[in-house]
Phi, psi and omega in degrees: 000317180300331179309324185262335192253353180259153176287139182224155175282317183252139177270137176306137187304325182290349182244006183304311181294317182295325182298329180294338178263356185259136180238022181266126180284148178305323180298324178289321179301329181294341184257002182285159177299321180298315179298319179295319179295318180294321177299317180296318179294326179294333179274345181291153176301142182291138178256117180298148180300331180295340180271353185298306184301308179300324179294317178296321178298317178296322178294320178296319178300322179287322182288329180238078187300336179275355185290131177258348181224080184300331180287343179250006184296129177267141176294135183287341183265314187257351184056046175233161181289123184299313183295313179300318181298313181295319179294322177294320177300312179303316181298333182272356189276349179053239185291350181270358182307314180299326178293320178298313181296320178296320179294319178295324177296318178296320177298313180301315180299322179286325178295325179296327181286340181278126182277000000 
């Protein structure tokens, strides 16, 4: 989180070009909903990467209650495999992976509460 909200002398290399088009001050970034959500996720218990697949399967089972094969469930909108898509998103997140897993854990916990 500090990566985005503190003033720094050097800009991360992957954002040098983008920064020239950005006019948001770090102090303002600290008050956004996204910043608050990331801070909350950073405080959540860490979810090991080994728990990602089983957790995603449980979420798919809850989202598609009639599903008998959650690992083969196709998305109703895109006609792609739900589990593969979620794992691919996670794989592309680099340093944000722990936040994704924490967010998915919170989603799973809330889905369990839904009858």
